[in-house]
Steps between C-alpha positions, in 0.01 A plus 500: 500500500677833557381769742341713238298202348395394855373850566302506166356164583388614841335811347329290239362263756364777718334667193354167389325449837393865551147503345265658767386797287176609353658570155676167478514358146592134484640507142717799570619347825591164331679685214721653763561161654594359158735789426679458833540130431634574145755746623614297802551188287627674183264301277315568174164539647257408774120450492216411736175312455256581782131468594325839542287375783251334273535243221692730263874447454699813434861570395762746625843530354834680573580823309812327393409247221138564563386402143695179523352409838155578386533298185636193696237522768228512236659198332430299818126448435541123524864435616798683645711549814280781634180320446646181655612687809163671524312167479722311737591767746865390481817648354611391154879489517727621209433332171715541191267612219715310240465175689286202403336515847369848435353408160338190648346678802393821323506470127303819419683714744849352418468575127400856567782552764760362263384733229521791741859425595447377851768267641361398835172540701363427845187592691384539865149526645358803672354362818329626819370289779524184285297654228655544149420844365728477192837419370817692399695395190869591435649501147874485477726583196740225360879573499655617172623150421153360557611232736408624847250770601640840595364465855592308701865430414632341822412193709218579728387813326192325361383427850583851612305657207206271567502593871516871423216481256295293756575760776368776274196287398426420867509863592277591205256227597485622852453846375208405276340304785544795744356745256184282447464473879560871527232568235246269662558674835476839346175418321351352818604803700326731244184283512497515877566879495214545254266290714587689806448836330169378366392387843589833650291691238202283565529554879525871440195501279306301752594745771390797288161341430440377856565849632286673231209259538542461870496125462716197560813395296322192384219691339751723328694204375188334362413815313843507339471133416164523340599800281808324390296195388231710342745703288747213456779694666768386741447602863827691509380724213168575672680583824718735309200680355357539852821638635533751213140607529406414152236240593179649653285304744205464259719334234675288763171372645350452150213745550313644210577866432 
């Protein structure tokens, strides 16, 4: 790999793992990963199958050859290299689409891939902490004479291409995992902040009532609690009304006008 390609790979790996943002979009992020992979390997197209955090499997494809990648991922409802890698959590090394092995392993996918002019394919899992989050599938063009795929053309390049794709997939998997952890932390932080803010308002309301009524904080709290139950309101809302001055004592205590 030359210096320019190495720099592009390094940038792609950093981008694939950088997901700690509120506006993160998994599909857009994985499309970028696919595009980087397609450009670095010089292949027809790249696509990803991934779980969205629930039971739904979604697709993301490179801009380059996106229609082809989407078609071949959708063709893998029951068989195919991407589905196999997803199910097993292991890489599926290069397979010639014109081979008998490909037709025996993935009949539905292989027929579609042959019809779309694919010469070679391989897939790698997206993993994070031993959990499989998806799989990345690479589609390679045949050479003009139809004998060998366009990429790779030299001894050892198949392993290099597989390793590069796996490195990108690993970075993407870590990125997805990190974003989910970040989102959980963010949501928990917001919940804690909301609970703290609510508690502060309730304490303020108790203090206002205790001072106005010249009574204890427990009596003020009980009045807030009874009104909230009677009117089917949350305590925080009742406390806010007391602080704003929009809830008079008679209404709060449930006294007849």
